[in-house]
N, C-alpha and C positions, 0 to 999 in steps of 0.2 A: 023691535024695528031694528034696521040692517043700515048704513054708515058708510061711505068710501073713501076712498083716498084720497080723491081725487073729486068735483062737481062734475064735470065731462064725463060721462058714460062712454065705451064701444066697446067690440069683443076686439076690433083688432093696435097692436099693442105702440105699430106705426104714426097709424091716424091721434091717437093718444100724444105721442113726442111729436110729435107735429103742431098739434096746439099751442095755442100761444099761451093759454092759462087756464089748466085740463082743473087749477086744482078748486079757480071761484073765489070769487069777493066773500062770500060768506062761507063755505065751510067751515075751516079752522075755529070759527066759532060757532058752528054747529056739535063740530066734535069736539069740543070744551064740556056741552052741556049735555054728554052723554052717558052713562050713571050704570052704577050696576053690573053685574057681568057682560063682559065685554069676548068677542069670538072675533079674532083677526082670522081676514082668511081670501088675504089679495093673489096667493100664487108664486109662480115664479117673477112676472113679467114686471113686479114691482120697483120701478127706483128708491134705491136702499135709503140715499137723499131724506127724499118723502116718504119713505116708514122712517124712515131718524123722530121726521121733526112729527108724525102724528103718531108715534107711539110716546110723544114727550111727548102732547096730549093727554094718551090718553089714561084712568087706573091702568090696572092688573089689565094684565092679556090672554085672554084662552085660542083654543085652536083647539082641529074639533081631527086635526092628523100634520105633518109636516113633511114636506118635502125632500129628495137627497140630499138636498143644499142645507136645510132646518128649519126656512119659510113657511109660513103658516098654508096649511093645501085650503084654495078654495072646494065649498063645501057639495059642490057638486059633486064633486069630484072623490067624495069618502063615502063610507060604507051609511046607513039612515041606521044606526047604531052603533057612531066614532066614541067613541068617552071623550068628552070635555077635556084635556090638559090645557096643564099651567104652558104659556110663551110667554118665553123671553128671543130676542134678537141674538141669534149667537155670540157670544165672546161675556156674553153675563146668562145668569145665573138659572132653571127655569121655575115660575111660580107657583110653590105651594098649595 
C-alpha cells in the first residue's frame, strides 16, 4: 500500500503550497488505519509541520535511504536493492 502526506498530489511543490487544503478531509483517518511496516519516502520538499503530524499518526517508520538533510528518500531515487532502515525525524533516535 502507498499512502501520502497529502490527499492532493502534484509533482510541483509550488502547486501543492498554493492548494487550499492539500490534506483533504479523509487523509489523516486513512493514515491512522495503516498497519504493518510503514516506509516513509516524501523526500526533501515536505512541510515539516505536516511531517510531524503524520509521524504522530503512524507506527514506527522505515526508509529506503535518507537525504543529506535526514529526510526519507523518495523510492524513485534509491536503488532497487536498498535495505530497509529504521527512520525517525532528526532529533529522535532511529528505530531498530
